[in-house]
C-alpha positions, 0 to 999 in steps of 0.5 A: 286933860283938864283946863281952867278954861272952858273947852268948846265940845265942837272944836276939832282936835287932830289925833294920830292913831297907830293901827294894824293894817287889817283895821285900816283896810277895814276902815277904808272898806267901811268908809267907801261902803258908807260914802264917807270922804275921810277916815277921820269922819268915819272914826269919829262917827264910830266912836259917837255910836259906841259911846252914846253915854259920853255924849249924853254926859256932855249934853247934861254938863252943857245944860247944867252950865247954862242954868 
């Protein structure tokens, strides 16, 4: 998804996922165990933890654009 306009990396975007029931059950159990209020917050946290390189690249791009 490319755009000529700069995007805000903190902007929230709604996405829909189709997942097998067993994965949804696992997410719900993990959500309750960790105290998250919604599935979306948990999924976002899991992705952040699984993809630290993507976050590092985003931070690097922000610094380069600010210079």
